[in-house]
Residue, then its C-alpha position, 0 to 999 in steps of 0.5 A: m473833597d467837595n460835597l454836593v448839596d441839593e438845596g431844592n428848587g428856587a425861582e430859577g430852577p434846581r439849586i445845588s451848592v458845593t461845600a468843601d470838606k475839612g480835607s480840602q480846606s486844610a490844603a490852604g493855610a491861614g488867609g487862603r495861602l497855598t501851603a507847600a503840600a498844596m503846591a506840590t499836589m498841583l505840580l503833580l496834577c499838572f505833570i499828570w495832565g501834561g502826560n495825558l495826550v502822550a499816554i493817549k498817543i501811545s495807547n492808540r498804537g495798540f488799541d482802538p480809540l473807542f476801546a481805549a476811551t471806554l477802558r479809561s472810564v471803566g477804570a476810573a469808575v472802578l477806582l472811585g468805587g473802590w475808594a468809596l468802599i474803603t473809606r465808607h463814603s456814600l455815593r448817594i446823591s439826590r435825583t436832581a444831582f443825579t440828573y446833572a451827573v448823567v448829563i455831565g458824564l455824557f458830555f465828559g465821555l464824548e469829550f474823551l472819545f473825540l480826544f482819543w480819536g482826534t489824537k490818532f490824526t495829529l501830534a500829542s503836542r499839537g493836540t495839547i495846544l488845541v485842547y487848552t483853547s477850551p477857555f475861549w469856547v467856554a467863554l463863548g458858550g457862556h456868552f450866548i447860552l448862559r447870558e454871561r456877557l463878555s466884557v472888554p476886561k474879560v476878553a483882555g484877561l482871556l487873551l493875556a492868559h491864553g493868547h499864547y496858544s494863538i501865537d503858537i498856532i500862527g507861529g507854527l503856520l508861519l514857520a511851516y510856510f517859511v520852510a516851504t518857501v526856502w525849500r521851493h527856492g532851493r529846488l528852483f536854484s538846483p537846476i541852475t547849479r547843475v547846468t552852470g556848474p562851479 
C-alpha cells in the first residue's frame, strides 16, 4: 500500500509525496516486470470494476440511489477501519493531507451519488461507456485548470486509447437511426400490401 508523506510547504504550496511500501514493490519483478500474481490481481480488479454498474443497477431496484451510495461508502469505511485495526496500521495523517483527503472524499462521494442516480435512468452497459470517457474530461480539466497543456501527441494518445468509446456511441446512434428508418419504410409499405394484395 502507498504511504502519504507530508513534505511541508514549498514555493508552490504544500507538497505530499507518495511512497510505495514493500508489499506494493513485491508485486513487480526485477526491472519492473509484472509477475503472474500482479497480473491475476489486475484481472480480478478489472472483473470487479466491470461488475460495478451491474451491481448498482440491481441495487437500484430495491433501494433509493442516495441510500445505496451512502451504504456503499459506510461499508467501505467499516472495512478500512477493520483492516487498520487488525493490521495495527495507523490512519493518522497530517493536517495538510487531511484537508486534501476531505476534498477528494467529497468529490468521490458526489461521483458515486450521481453514478447511482444516473444508472437509474439508463442501461448499465451504456453507463459504463459514459463513465469511462473520464480520461477526456481529466485531460481537459488539466489543460484549463492545472495548465497541463494538451499537445498533439497527448491528444493522439487519448484518441488511440479511448477513441473507441466515441465509436461505440456514434455507432449506436447510427444503428438506432438505421433501425428507425427501416421500421418507417416497413410501416409505409404495409398499407400498399394490404391494398394490392398478393
